[in-house]
C-alpha positions as CSV (number, residue, x, y, z in Angstrom):
1,Q,124.4,135.7,157.9
2,V,122.2,133.5,159.9
3,R,118.6,134.2,160.6
4,L,116.8,132.6,163.5
5,V,113.0,132.4,164.0
6,E,111.7,131.0,167.2
7,S,108.3,129.5,167.6
8,G,106.2,127.4,170.2
9,G,105.4,130.0,172.7
10,G,101.9,130.3,174.3
11,S,100.0,130.6,177.5
12,V,100.0,127.7,180.0
13,Q,99.1,127.1,183.5
14,S,101.5,126.4,186.2
15,G,103.1,122.9,185.9
16,G,102.4,122.6,182.3
17,S,104.9,122.3,179.4
18,L,106.0,124.0,176.4
19,R,108.3,123.1,173.3
20,L,110.2,126.1,171.9
21,S,111.9,125.6,168.4
22,C,114.5,127.7,166.8
23,A,114.8,127.5,163.2
24,A,118.1,128.9,161.6
25,S,118.0,129.9,157.9
26,V,121.2,128.2,157.0
27,P,122.8,125.0,158.2
28,L,124.9,126.0,161.3
29,D,128.8,125.4,161.6
30,V,129.2,122.5,163.8
31,R,131.3,124.9,166.2
32,T,128.4,127.1,167.1
33,C,127.1,127.7,170.4
34,I,123.4,128.2,170.5
35,G,121.8,129.8,173.5
36,W,118.3,130.1,174.6
37,F,117.8,133.7,176.6
38,R,114.7,135.1,178.2
39,Q,113.8,138.5,179.3
40,A,110.7,139.5,181.5
41,P,109.5,142.9,181.7
42,G,111.7,145.1,183.8
43,K,114.3,142.7,184.0
44,E,117.8,141.9,182.3
45,R,118.1,139.2,179.5
46,E,119.1,136.0,181.2
47,G,120.7,133.1,179.6
48,V,119.0,129.7,180.5
49,A,120.4,127.1,178.1
50,F,123.1,126.4,175.8
51,I,124.3,123.9,173.2
52,Y,127.2,123.2,170.9
53,T,125.7,122.1,167.6
54,G,128.6,119.8,166.9
55,S,129.1,117.9,170.0
56,G,125.7,118.4,171.7
57,I,127.2,119.7,174.9
58,T,124.8,121.4,177.0
59,F,124.8,124.0,179.7
60,Y,122.0,125.5,181.9
61,A,121.4,128.1,184.2
62,D,120.9,127.0,187.9
63,S,117.4,128.3,187.9
64,V,116.3,126.1,185.3
65,K,118.2,122.8,185.6
66,G,116.1,119.8,185.8
67,R,113.1,121.5,184.2
68,F,114.6,122.9,180.8
69,T,116.0,120.6,178.2
70,I,118.0,122.0,175.2
71,S,118.4,119.7,172.0
72,R,119.2,120.0,168.3
73,D,118.4,118.6,165.0
74,N,121.4,119.4,162.7
75,A,119.4,118.0,159.8
76,K,116.8,120.5,160.3
77,S,119.1,123.6,161.3
78,T,116.7,123.5,164.3
79,I,117.2,123.9,168.2
80,Y,114.6,122.9,170.7
81,L,113.9,124.1,174.2
82,Q,111.5,121.7,176.3
83,I,110.2,123.5,179.4
84,D,108.7,121.4,181.9
85,S,107.0,122.1,185.2
86,L,106.4,125.6,184.2
87,K,106.3,128.3,186.8
88,P,104.9,131.8,186.8
89,E,108.3,133.2,187.1
90,D,109.2,131.7,183.6
91,T,107.0,134.1,182.2
92,A,109.2,135.9,179.6
93,L,109.9,136.6,176.1
94,Y,112.2,133.8,175.0
95,Y,115.1,134.3,172.3
96,C,117.3,132.0,170.7
97,A,120.9,133.3,169.7
98,A,123.8,132.0,167.7
99,G,127.5,132.7,168.6
100,P,130.2,133.3,166.1
101,P,131.5,129.8,164.9
102,G,134.4,128.7,167.2
103,R,133.4,130.8,170.1
104,F,132.9,129.4,173.4
105,C,129.5,129.3,175.0
106,T,129.0,132.0,177.4
107,T,126.0,133.2,179.4
108,V,126.8,136.7,178.1
109,A,124.2,138.1,175.6
110,R,126.5,140.3,173.7
111,D,128.8,137.2,173.0
112,F,126.2,136.0,170.5
113,A,126.2,137.4,167.1
114,Y,122.5,136.5,165.6
115,W,119.2,136.7,167.6
116,G,115.4,135.7,166.6
117,Q,112.6,137.9,167.3
118,G,111.5,136.2,170.1
119,T,108.4,134.0,171.4
120,Q,106.3,134.9,174.5
121,V,105.8,132.3,177.3
122,T,103.1,133.1,180.0
123,V,102.4,131.2,182.7
124,S,99.4,131.6,185.0
125,S,99.1,130.2,188.7
């Protein structure tokens, strides 16, 4: 069982930056895909950034490429999401999620087995 805890959200002005953290309760298998998802009120959950904990290979949604950077510190069992040039449309509850070890990264939320409770990001114009 993996417990994930997000932190780092907050209220910022447009153009600002935030660094979200996702701390896992146990060391993650090197074959694990970690994803950051976000969900705005009235909208579906959207996958925005993904990383394989072993290789460090990353994937991004087109909507965030160039502004979001996902990284990991395996020694700390922590995944980060650096968000730059924030826009009001980035306002959402941000979740991290872990897939079952060995499963390929997908953008589909149901493919991820473990979820954190979320951290709120609010961007004002």
